C-alpha positions in Angstrom: 13.6 46.4 7.0 14.6 42.9 8.4 15.5 40.0 6.1 12.1 38.1 6.5 9.8 41.0 5.7 8.3 41.5 2.2 9.2 45.0 1.1 6.1 45.1 -1.2 3.7 44.9 1.8 3.3 48.0 3.9 3.9 47.4 7.7 0.3 48.5 8.6 -1.3 46.1 6.2 0.8 43.3 7.5 -0.2 44.0 11.0 -3.9 44.2 10.0 -3.5 40.9 8.2 -2.1 39.3 11.2 -4.8 40.6 13.4 -7.4 39.3 11.0 -5.9 35.9 10.9 -5.8 35.8 14.8 -9.3 37.1 15.0 -10.6 34.5 12.5 -8.7 31.8 14.6 -10.4 32.9 17.8 -13.8 33.1 16.1 -13.1 29.7 14.7 -12.5 28.4 18.3 -15.4 30.1 19.9 -18.1 29.3 17.4 -18.3 25.6 18.0 -18.1 26.0 21.7 -21.0 28.5 21.7 -23.1 26.4 19.5 -22.6 23.3 21.7 -23.5 25.4 24.8 -26.5 26.7 23.1 -27.7 23.2 22.2 -27.1 21.9 25.8 -28.8 24.9 27.4 -31.9 24.2 25.1 -31.8 20.6 26.2 -31.7 21.6 29.9 -34.5 24.2 29.5 -36.7 21.6 27.7 -36.2 19.0 30.4 -36.9 21.6 33.1 -40.2 22.6 31.4 -41.1 18.9 31.2 -40.3 18.5 34.9 -42.4 21.5 35.8 -45.3 20.0 33.8 -45.0 16.7 35.8 -44.8 18.6 39.1 -48.0 20.4 38.1 -49.8 17.2 37.2 -48.6 15.5 40.4 -49.7 18.4 42.6 -53.1 18.5 41.0 -53.5 14.7 41.5 -52.5 15.0 45.1 -55.0 17.8 45.6 -57.8 15.7 44.1 -56.9 12.6 46.1 -56.8 14.6 49.2 -60.2 16.2 48.6 -61.9 12.9 47.4 -61.3 10.7 50.4 -60.1 10.7 54.0 -56.5 9.8 53.7 -54.6 8.7 56.9 -51.7 10.9 55.7 -51.9 14.6 55.5 -50.9 15.4 51.9 -50.8 19.2 52.3 -47.2 19.4 53.2 -46.3 17.4 50.2 -48.4 19.5 48.0 -46.6 22.6 49.4 -43.2 20.9 48.8 -44.2 20.3 45.2 -45.3 23.9 44.8 -42.0 25.0 46.1 -40.2 22.6 43.7 -42.3 24.0 40.9 -41.3 27.6 41.8 -37.6 26.6 41.8 -37.9 24.8 38.5 -39.6 27.9 37.0 -36.7 30.0 38.2 -34.2 27.6 36.5 -36.2 27.8 33.4 -36.1 31.5 33.4 -32.4 31.5 34.0 -31.8 29.0 31.2 -33.9 31.1 28.9 -31.7 34.1 29.7 -28.5 32.1 29.1 -29.8 30.7 25.8 -30.7 34.3 24.7 -27.2 35.5 25.6 -25.6 32.5 23.7 -27.8 33.4 20.7 -26.6 36.9 20.7 -23.0 35.8 21.0 -23.5 33.4 18.1 -25.1 36.2 16.0 -22.1 38.4 16.9 -19.6 35.8 15.9 -21.4 35.2 12.6 -21.6 38.9 11.9 -17.9 39.5 12.7 -16.9 36.5 10.6 -18.9 37.9 7.7 -17.5 41.3 8.1 -13.9 40.0 8.2 -14.5 37.9 5.1 -15.9 40.9 3.3 -12.9 43.0 4.4 -10.5 40.2 3.2 -12.3 40.1 -0.2 -12.0 43.8 -0.7 -8.4 44.1 0.3 -5.8 43.1 -2.3 -3.6 40.1 -1.4 
């Protein structure tokens, strides 16, 4: 045994304790980052949904305007562009929802692992 090692602690237990400390450190680093990302993804998703709503409203108003009066400008290409933009926004919303679901699962996994490690630490004698 080397000079710095405690002879009362078995080598396997010391290794496990070091791994637990390292794992808790990594979990401590990841959890705030995951929570921040989750919050930002939720904000982006909400703004994308709001944008989609505005696009829908504008497209509907352009259709009504076009049908109500003779307009010197053909609005159909603009309505089509808005419909295309709406489709792209819907795709982004879907992607952001998927990302947020993944982040939520990671967050749950981190919390579960942290709880498990705390329970193991409480059971093991110091």
